[in-house]
C-alpha positions, 0 to 999 in steps of 0.5 A, spaced: 704 064 797 708 070 794 707 072 787 713 075 783 710 080 778 714 081 772 712 085 766 715 083 759 716 089 754 709 091 751 707 090 744 700 093 741 695 088 738 690 090 733 684 089 738 687 089 745 680 088 749 679 081 753 684 078 758 687 071 756 689 067 763 695 062 760 697 056 764 702 051 762 700 044 765 703 041 771 709 037 770 710 030 768 715 024 769 718 026 762 719 033 765 723 031 770 727 027 766 728 032 761 724 028 755 721 032 749 713 030 750 710 033 744 704 030 742 705 024 746 699 023 751 703 023 758 699 023 764 701 028 770 705 026 775 703 026 783 707 033 783 704 035 777 697 034 780 700 038 787 702 044 783 696 044 779 692 044 786 697 049 789 695 054 783 688 053 783 686 059 788 691 064 784 687 062 778 680 063 781 682 070 784 684 072 777 677 069 774 673 073 779 676 080 776 673 078 769 666 076 767 663 071 761 670 067 762 670 061 758 676 055 760 679 052 754 684 046 754 689 042 750 686 035 749 692 032 752 691 028 758 697 032 762 693 039 760 686 036 761 688 034 768 691 040 770 685 044 767 680 040 771 683 041 777 684 048 776 676 049 774 674 044 780 671 050 784 669 055 778 663 055 775 665 056 768 665 051 762 671 047 760 672 045 753 677 042 749 680 046 743 685 042 739 689 048 737 692 048 744 695 041 743 703 042 744 707 042 737 709 035 735 717 033 735 716 027 731 721 022 732 725 026 737 719 025 742 721 021 748 728 023 747 732 028 751 736 034 748 742 031 750 740 024 746 738 029 740 744 033 740 748 026 739 744 023 734 743 030 730 750 034 730 749 041 730 742 042 733 742 047 739 741 046 746 735 049 746 729 044 744 725 049 742 730 052 737 732 045 735 725 044 733 723 050 729 730 050 725 732 042 725 727 037 727 726 032 721 719 030 721 716 035 727 710 039 726 713 045 721 714 052 725 709 055 720 703 050 721 704 051 729 704 059 728 698 058 724 694 054 729 696 060 734 694 065 729 687 062 728 686 061 736 688 068 737 683 070 731 677 067 735 679 068 742 684 074 743 679 079 745 675 075 750 676 073 757 679 066 757 683 061 761 687 056 757 691 050 759 696 049 754 703 047 753 710 050 753 712 051 746 705 052 743 703 057 749 709 061 747 707 062 740 700 064 742 704 069 747 709 071 742 704 072 736 699 076 741 705 081 743 708 081 736 715 078 738 720 075 733 721 068 732 727 068 736 724 072 742 718 068 742 722 061 742 726 064 748 720 066 752 720 063 759 715 058 761 714 055 768 709 050 771 708 055 777 707 061 773 700 064 771 701 068 764 696 074 763 695 077 756 691 083 756 691 090 753 697 088 749 701 086 755 704 080 758 704 079 766 707 073 769 705 071 776 710 066 779 708 062 785 713 059 789 
């Protein structure tokens, strides 16, 4: 499998030591249907398990480049199952960290963006921008940013593998790189991508 390495514009952090290896959970049936999951505990699909297994050797190769690495996962099943698959052949501890849980979309969870647009006129086509600016009862953007900042305070300068979700993962990446709100909410996130944060820079490895 070949990888495409694309580096985002670098932004310096105060303590750029350590390496964060960030993986989004494998896909679920809700992902296939385009439904917002948020904090709903949706399991991986068969395809999600297959994609997680296909990423495992590439994650292992990256882990071999660092020492004293720990693995952290969101408590939601789709992330935990992905993490367990990735770590099945790696001798590092796997712990649950609630700060890696996806943001809550409130009453939008389970809906498609089309259904949201029909019920809440004027919301953007982007589910992330809609959540951050229009979601009536989801997790406030400021609270989610606080979670990301709190996590980075503890692990931003350490070697760590994290398995997380689309939005909270983008907020961690954005805060690490000091991006604006709009920039971080527009970061691309794929189920076949490994993001490495190190020395104030981001690299993406996409596996076909």
